[in-house]
C-alpha positions in Angstrom: 2.6 -159.7 -106.7 4.6 -156.9 -108.2 4.4 -156.3 -111.9 7.7 -156.5 -113.8 7.4 -152.9 -114.8 7.0 -151.7 -111.1 9.8 -154.0 -110.0 12.1 -152.6 -112.7 11.1 -149.0 -111.9 12.1 -149.6 -108.2 15.6 -150.9 -109.1 18.6 -148.9 -107.8 20.6 -148.0 -109.7 17.8 -147.4 -112.1 17.5 -149.3 -115.3 18.8 -147.2 -118.2 15.9 -145.8 -120.2 17.2 -147.1 -123.5 17.2 -150.7 -122.1 13.9 -150.5 -120.2 11.8 -151.1 -123.4 13.8 -154.3 -124.1 12.9 -155.6 -120.7 9.2 -155.1 -121.2 7.2 -158.2 -120.2 3.6 -158.8 -121.1 1.1 -159.4 -118.3 1.9 -160.4 -114.7 5.0 -162.5 -114.2 6.1 -163.8 -110.9 9.5 -162.4 -110.0 11.1 -165.6 -108.7 14.7 -166.8 -109.5 13.3 -169.3 -111.9 11.0 -166.9 -113.7 13.8 -164.3 -114.1 16.1 -166.9 -115.5 13.4 -168.0 -117.9 13.0 -164.4 -119.1 16.7 -164.2 -119.6 16.7 -167.5 -121.6 13.8 -166.3 -123.7 15.5 -163.0 -124.4 18.7 -164.8 -125.4 16.7 -167.1 -127.7 15.3 -164.0 -129.4 18.8 -162.6 -129.8 20.0 -165.9 -131.4 17.4 -165.8 -134.1 18.4 -162.3 -135.1 20.6 -162.4 -138.2 21.3 -158.7 -137.9 24.4 -157.5 -136.0 23.1 -154.1 -135.2 21.8 -152.1 -132.3 18.7 -154.3 -131.9 20.8 -157.4 -131.6 22.9 -155.6 -128.9 19.8 -154.6 -126.9 18.5 -158.2 -127.1 21.8 -159.5 -125.7 21.7 -156.8 -123.0 18.2 -157.7 -122.0 19.2 -161.4 -121.7 22.2 -160.4 -119.6 20.0 -158.2 -117.4 17.4 -160.8 -116.7 20.0 -163.5 -115.9 21.8 -161.0 -113.7 18.6 -160.2 -111.9 18.0 -163.9 -111.4 21.4 -164.2 -109.8 20.7 -161.2 -107.6 17.4 -162.7 -106.5 19.2 -166.0 -105.8 21.5 -164.3 -103.3 18.5 -163.2 -101.3 17.2 -166.8 -100.9 18.1 -168.9 -97.9 19.8 -171.6 -100.0 21.8 -169.5 -102.4 23.8 -172.4 -103.9 20.6 -174.3 -104.9 19.1 -171.2 -106.5 22.2 -170.5 -108.5 22.3 -174.2 -109.6 18.7 -173.8 -110.7 19.7 -171.0 -113.0 22.6 -173.0 -114.5 20.4 -176.0 -114.9 17.7 -174.0 -116.7 20.2 -172.5 -119.0 21.8 -175.9 -119.7 18.5 -177.5 -120.4 17.5 -174.7 -122.8 20.6 -175.1 -125.0 21.1 -178.8 -125.1 
């Protein structure tokens, strides 16, 4: 299993340095479509609780966007792309019902 930090470091184009700290994940996390979607959902939840409309809030939103984008990119690499994309949508819908 690749650590999230190693996986992010290997991304091309590279993750901007200013955003990298906002994508930090504790411990070992599998890098599946579902797990990346969950990281995006969690990042967006953290952004929602922020009452500040400042640079920190912007980076929280960018982190959520990045994880959800990475989940979609990972879905494209799966044999059944449509079901993986639906999984992402279903998880997002369930998180905000």
